[in-house]
C-alpha angles and dihedrals in degrees: 000000000000111000108230115187129185116243104257092211094066115121108214093181092058092044091050090054091054093046092049091051100042107021090238141055139190114227106198119194092019096165140024102274105232093073092044089058090052090053093047092050091047092054093044094056097037112117102192101076118143120218107222114203120177117201135163087267095057141275119317115205107194124180120202095263091052090048090055092048092047095066131208098286097054093043091050089052090051090050090052090053094051092047091051090050090050090061090060107038147301119006141130148196122199143115123262144186117201119233119217113253101182114095096230091051091051091050094049097044118094104182124106094251092056089046090055090051089052089051093051091055096040118115095243090054094043091049091053092046091050090052094048097045099033088230101139090174093063106131107166146344133230133189153144137231113253133195122191114198132172110324096009120132146149121223127220120299138138104226091234103138120169113250096013095095094210113181099178140350128231137200116193106198126209100176116118123196096010118166121216093231091062090071124222090119120159101233127195113205128219113233091254094045090234094118141019138199113220136204120201114221111263136188120256091000128136116207107199123186139168123256125261098043126133113240144145142186115241120231116275111238128222088251091073109105094207142005124287104246124200144143109233132185148113144281107232141188120238098264133066138051125327 
């Protein structure tokens, strides 16, 4: 299994001060980089991504074989539906890989994505996250790998779902050399939607922010030379739904 190790030079006390003041913090250089490269390569070559497209009619989960069978006309119609839904409220379009959340599945898995999930629920990581967020009731994390390609986006929402007991959200970025004008920015919205604060995707960087907090991911433009890879999920207390 891939050997992920926390960067020993991280300063949790400094990060906690920023988080307490702003409700979010960027943790650059979270891990030693060799294992991060293994995870990025694993995601890049993986062929079982699901395209998740949320429309007014429900959520479409389309694997690559289904996408090929669908054809250009049906996919264009689906794109029109998701864009129409985006005018009215919450919706999204991106690719995802699910991460195992059962302990026996985590123990048996040997791929880098499973290894990252093990890291995120390990006691050293949980202890650091408790210290940074001040959430002493943090019990576990969950998540999924995400890839935003051309035309993918996520509209504004706050992650506050009844019964999920989400304390904070995280985005672990694995995207080197990304330019802001390519889109795929993590945007935090002012309450009146008149301004946003944006984070450009970075490599080996954990964006951590309190729930609830209104945010979105801007649409990835055709100028982007590759997909925006990340593992995204939540820090959760020990009660509630999985």
